[in-house]
N, CA, C and O atoms as CSV, one atom per row, in Angstrom:
chain,resi,resn,atom,element,x,y,z
A,1,UNK,N,N,4.570,19.728,4.919
A,1,UNK,CA,C,4.024,18.729,4.004
A,1,UNK,C,C,5.003,18.493,2.854
A,1,UNK,O,O,5.479,19.439,2.226
A,2,UNK,N,N,5.291,17.236,2.590
A,2,UNK,CA,C,6.214,16.910,1.507
A,2,UNK,C,C,5.499,17.040,0.169
A,2,UNK,O,O,4.296,16.802,0.057
A,3,UNK,N,N,6.264,17.420,-0.830
A,3,UNK,CA,C,5.700,17.675,-2.159
A,3,UNK,C,C,5.406,16.387,-2.903
A,3,UNK,O,O,6.109,15.387,-2.759
A,4,UNK,N,N,4.345,16.436,-3.708
A,4,UNK,CA,C,3.983,15.310,-4.559
A,4,UNK,C,C,4.573,15.543,-5.955
A,4,UNK,O,O,4.792,16.680,-6.373
A,5,UNK,N,N,4.820,14.450,-6.653
A,5,UNK,CA,C,5.404,14.511,-7.992
A,5,UNK,C,C,4.561,13.690,-8.955
A,5,UNK,O,O,4.033,12.640,-8.591
A,6,UNK,N,N,4.438,14.182,-10.203
A,6,UNK,CA,C,3.622,13.532,-11.219
A,6,UNK,C,C,4.506,13.004,-12.340
A,6,UNK,O,O,5.422,13.682,-12.805
A,7,UNK,N,N,4.210,11.774,-12.763
A,7,UNK,CA,C,4.915,11.183,-13.898
A,7,UNK,C,C,4.437,11.866,-15.172
A,7,UNK,O,O,3.236,11.909,-15.441
A,8,UNK,N,N,5.369,12.400,-15.957
A,8,UNK,CA,C,4.992,13.102,-17.180
A,8,UNK,C,C,4.621,12.133,-18.304
A,8,UNK,O,O,4.134,12.558,-19.351
A,9,UNK,N,N,4.848,10.837,-18.094
A,9,UNK,CA,C,4.519,9.835,-19.102
A,9,UNK,C,C,3.089,9.321,-18.915
A,9,UNK,O,O,2.320,9.260,-19.875
A,10,UNK,N,N,2.730,8.949,-17.672
A,10,UNK,CA,C,1.429,8.309,-17.448
A,10,UNK,C,C,0.547,9.011,-16.421
A,10,UNK,O,O,-0.568,8.559,-16.158
A,11,UNK,N,N,1.026,10.107,-15.836
A,11,UNK,CA,C,0.281,10.887,-14.838
A,11,UNK,C,C,0.162,10.223,-13.463
A,11,UNK,O,O,-0.631,10.666,-12.633
A,12,UNK,N,N,0.946,9.162,-13.215
A,12,UNK,CA,C,0.976,8.581,-11.864
A,12,UNK,C,C,1.486,9.654,-10.898
A,12,UNK,O,O,2.408,10.401,-11.226
A,13,UNK,N,N,0.890,9.728,-9.719
A,13,UNK,CA,C,1.328,10.698,-8.715
A,13,UNK,C,C,2.049,9.968,-7.592
A,13,UNK,O,O,1.495,9.061,-6.971
A,14,UNK,N,N,3.295,10.376,-7.336
A,14,UNK,CA,C,4.026,9.858,-6.174
A,14,UNK,C,C,3.688,10.740,-4.994
A,14,UNK,O,O,4.002,11.930,-4.983
A,15,UNK,N,N,3.045,10.151,-4.000
A,15,UNK,CA,C,2.658,10.873,-2.782
A,15,UNK,C,C,3.524,10.356,-1.641
A,15,UNK,O,O,3.416,9.188,-1.268
A,16,UNK,N,N,4.386,11.213,-1.075
A,16,UNK,CA,C,5.277,10.778,0.004
A,16,UNK,C,C,4.528,10.177,1.198
A,16,UNK,O,O,5.061,9.308,1.887
A,17,UNK,N,N,3.309,10.629,1.443
A,17,UNK,CA,C,2.528,10.093,2.562
A,17,UNK,C,C,2.218,8.611,2.370
A,17,UNK,O,O,2.073,7.868,3.341
A,18,UNK,N,N,2.118,8.185,1.102
A,18,UNK,CA,C,1.821,6.792,0.782
A,18,UNK,C,C,3.073,5.981,0.489
A,18,UNK,O,O,3.103,4.777,0.742
A,19,UNK,N,N,4.107,6.627,-0.041
A,19,UNK,CA,C,5.306,5.905,-0.443
A,19,UNK,C,C,5.008,5.000,-1.622
A,19,UNK,O,O,4.106,5.277,-2.412
A,20,UNK,N,N,5.762,3.919,-1.744
A,20,UNK,CA,C,5.571,2.923,-2.802
A,20,UNK,C,C,5.866,1.554,-2.185
A,20,UNK,O,O,6.852,0.905,-2.536
A,21,UNK,N,N,4.994,1.122,-1.257
A,21,UNK,CA,C,5.254,-0.113,-0.501
A,21,UNK,C,C,5.506,-1.338,-1.379
A,21,UNK,O,O,6.295,-2.207,-1.010
A,22,UNK,N,N,4.849,-1.417,-2.532
A,22,UNK,CA,C,5.035,-2.569,-3.419
A,22,UNK,C,C,6.479,-2.677,-3.912
A,22,UNK,O,O,6.931,-3.753,-4.304
A,23,UNK,N,N,7.198,-1.550,-3.889
A,23,UNK,CA,C,8.592,-1.530,-4.328
A,23,UNK,C,C,9.559,-1.216,-3.186
A,23,UNK,O,O,10.690,-0.789,-3.418
A,24,UNK,N,N,9.103,-1.429,-1.957
A,24,UNK,CA,C,9.981,-1.284,-0.796
A,24,UNK,C,C,10.196,0.139,-0.328
A,24,UNK,O,O,11.121,0.397,0.443
A,25,UNK,N,N,9.355,1.085,-0.779
A,25,UNK,CA,C,9.495,2.482,-0.353
A,25,UNK,C,C,8.458,2.757,0.735
A,25,UNK,O,O,7.253,2.721,0.485
A,26,UNK,N,N,8.939,3.028,1.923
A,26,UNK,CA,C,8.054,3.216,3.079
A,26,UNK,C,C,7.272,4.521,2.998
A,26,UNK,O,O,7.760,5.507,2.445
A,27,UNK,N,N,6.052,4.528,3.551
A,27,UNK,CA,C,5.312,5.794,3.653
A,27,UNK,C,C,6.155,6.824,4.400
A,27,UNK,O,O,6.871,6.487,5.343
A,28,UNK,N,N,6.064,8.078,3.972
A,28,UNK,CA,C,6.847,9.138,4.598
A,28,UNK,C,C,8.166,9.417,3.890
A,28,UNK,O,O,8.923,10.294,4.305
A,29,UNK,N,N,8.444,8.666,2.812
A,29,UNK,CA,C,9.693,8.854,2.066
A,29,UNK,C,C,9.528,9.982,1.047
A,29,UNK,O,O,8.708,9.885,0.133
A,30,UNK,N,N,10.305,11.043,1.205
A,30,UNK,CA,C,10.254,12.174,0.273
A,30,UNK,C,C,10.758,11.734,-1.091
A,30,UNK,O,O,11.585,10.828,-1.191
A,31,UNK,N,N,10.261,12.375,-2.143
A,31,UNK,CA,C,10.676,12.043,-3.510
A,31,UNK,C,C,12.195,12.142,-3.654
A,31,UNK,O,O,12.822,11.306,-4.305
A,32,UNK,N,N,12.772,13.167,-3.042
A,32,UNK,CA,C,14.221,13.383,-3.136
A,32,UNK,C,C,15.012,12.232,-2.505
A,32,UNK,O,O,16.181,12.029,-2.831
A,33,UNK,N,N,14.378,11.488,-1.611
A,33,UNK,CA,C,15.051,10.389,-0.916
A,33,UNK,C,C,14.920,9.058,-1.649
A,33,UNK,O,O,15.518,8.063,-1.238
A,34,UNK,N,N,14.136,9.032,-2.742
A,34,UNK,CA,C,13.988,7.789,-3.505
A,34,UNK,C,C,15.315,7.418,-4.143
A,34,UNK,O,O,16.084,8.300,-4.525
A,35,UNK,N,N,15.595,6.121,-4.266
A,35,UNK,CA,C,16.844,5.712,-4.925
A,35,UNK,C,C,16.897,6.220,-6.368
A,35,UNK,O,O,15.859,6.397,-7.005
A,36,UNK,N,N,18.089,6.449,-6.871
A,36,UNK,CA,C,18.267,6.970,-8.228
A,36,UNK,C,C,17.677,6.025,-9.273
A,36,UNK,O,O,17.266,6.466,-10.346
A,37,UNK,N,N,17.634,4.733,-8.966
A,37,UNK,CA,C,17.117,3.767,-9.940
A,37,UNK,C,C,15.631,3.462,-9.748
A,37,UNK,O,O,15.099,2.561,-10.397
A,38,UNK,N,N,14.952,4.207,-8.860
A,38,UNK,CA,C,13.507,4.026,-8.679
A,38,UNK,C,C,12.805,4.412,-9.973
A,38,UNK,O,O,13.232,5.334,-10.667
A,39,UNK,N,N,11.724,3.702,-10.296
A,39,UNK,CA,C,10.964,4.024,-11.503
A,39,UNK,C,C,9.478,4.029,-11.205
A,39,UNK,O,O,9.034,3.504,-10.184
A,40,UNK,N,N,8.723,4.623,-12.099
A,40,UNK,CA,C,7.281,4.731,-11.942
A,40,UNK,C,C,6.673,3.334,-11.803
A,40,UNK,O,O,6.921,2.475,-12.649
A,41,UNK,N,N,5.877,3.090,-10.747
A,41,UNK,CA,C,5.286,1.766,-10.571
A,41,UNK,C,C,4.213,1.445,-11.617
A,41,UNK,O,O,3.852,0.281,-11.788
A,42,UNK,N,N,3.707,2.450,-12.309
A,42,UNK,CA,C,2.662,2.206,-13.312
A,42,UNK,C,C,3.218,1.969,-14.713
A,42,UNK,O,O,2.771,1.062,-15.415
A,43,UNK,N,N,4.204,2.791,-15.126
A,43,UNK,CA,C,4.681,2.684,-16.506
A,43,UNK,C,C,6.176,2.405,-16.633
A,43,UNK,O,O,6.658,2.124,-17.730
A,44,UNK,N,N,6.915,2.478,-15.526
A,44,UNK,CA,C,8.345,2.188,-15.581
A,44,UNK,C,C,9.216,3.368,-15.956
A,44,UNK,O,O,10.423,3.209,-16.144
A,45,UNK,N,N,8.620,4.570,-16.071
A,45,UNK,CA,C,9.406,5.758,-16.416
A,45,UNK,C,C,10.446,6.030,-15.324
A,45,UNK,O,O,10.263,5.657,-14.166
A,46,UNK,N,N,11.526,6.681,-15.717
A,46,UNK,CA,C,12.596,6.994,-14.776
A,46,UNK,C,C,12.193,8.119,-13.834
A,46,UNK,O,O,11.268,8.882,-14.113
A,47,UNK,N,N,12.900,8.206,-12.720
A,47,UNK,CA,C,12.658,9.262,-11.732
A,47,UNK,C,C,12.747,10.646,-12.376
A,47,UNK,O,O,12.032,11.565,-11.976
A,48,UNK,N,N,13.628,10.794,-13.377
A,48,UNK,CA,C,13.797,12.078,-14.062
A,48,UNK,C,C,12.555,12.500,-14.850
A,48,UNK,O,O,12.418,13.664,-15.227
A,49,UNK,N,N,11.653,11.549,-15.096
A,49,UNK,CA,C,10.438,11.839,-15.855
A,49,UNK,C,C,9.311,12.367,-14.969
A,49,UNK,O,O,8.188,12.541,-15.443
A,50,UNK,N,N,9.588,12.622,-13.708
A,50,UNK,CA,C,8.586,13.163,-12.792
A,50,UNK,C,C,8.776,14.655,-12.634
A,50,UNK,O,O,9.899,15.154,-12.694
A,51,UNK,N,N,7.673,15.372,-12.430
A,51,UNK,CA,C,7.747,16.814,-12.182
A,51,UNK,C,C,7.002,17.145,-10.892
A,51,UNK,O,O,6.011,16.507,-10.537
A,52,UNK,N,N,7.509,18.154,-10.212
A,52,UNK,CA,C,6.903,18.604,-8.955
A,52,UNK,C,C,5.515,19.174,-9.224
A,52,UNK,O,O,5.309,19.910,-10.189
A,53,UNK,N,N,4.576,18.824,-8.364
A,53,UNK,CA,C,3.217,19.359,-8.480
A,53,UNK,C,C,3.094,20.582,-7.582
A,53,UNK,O,O,3.655,20.611,-6.486
A,54,UNK,N,N,2.361,21.590,-8.044
A,54,UNK,CA,C,2.200,22.798,-7.230
A,54,UNK,C,C,0.983,22.693,-6.341
A,54,UNK,O,O,0.689,23.619,-5.584
């Protein structure tokens, strides 16, 4: 199971099972595979603003 990540700014959760289809990220895409310029779809925070969920 791929790990989920939470935005530390707005609490949006990136779930690899869902991806981010609205921004061209297919379901099944691991967080580590997201482009470096990907940002939070809810608040626009940078990828670096996400933390791994346990």
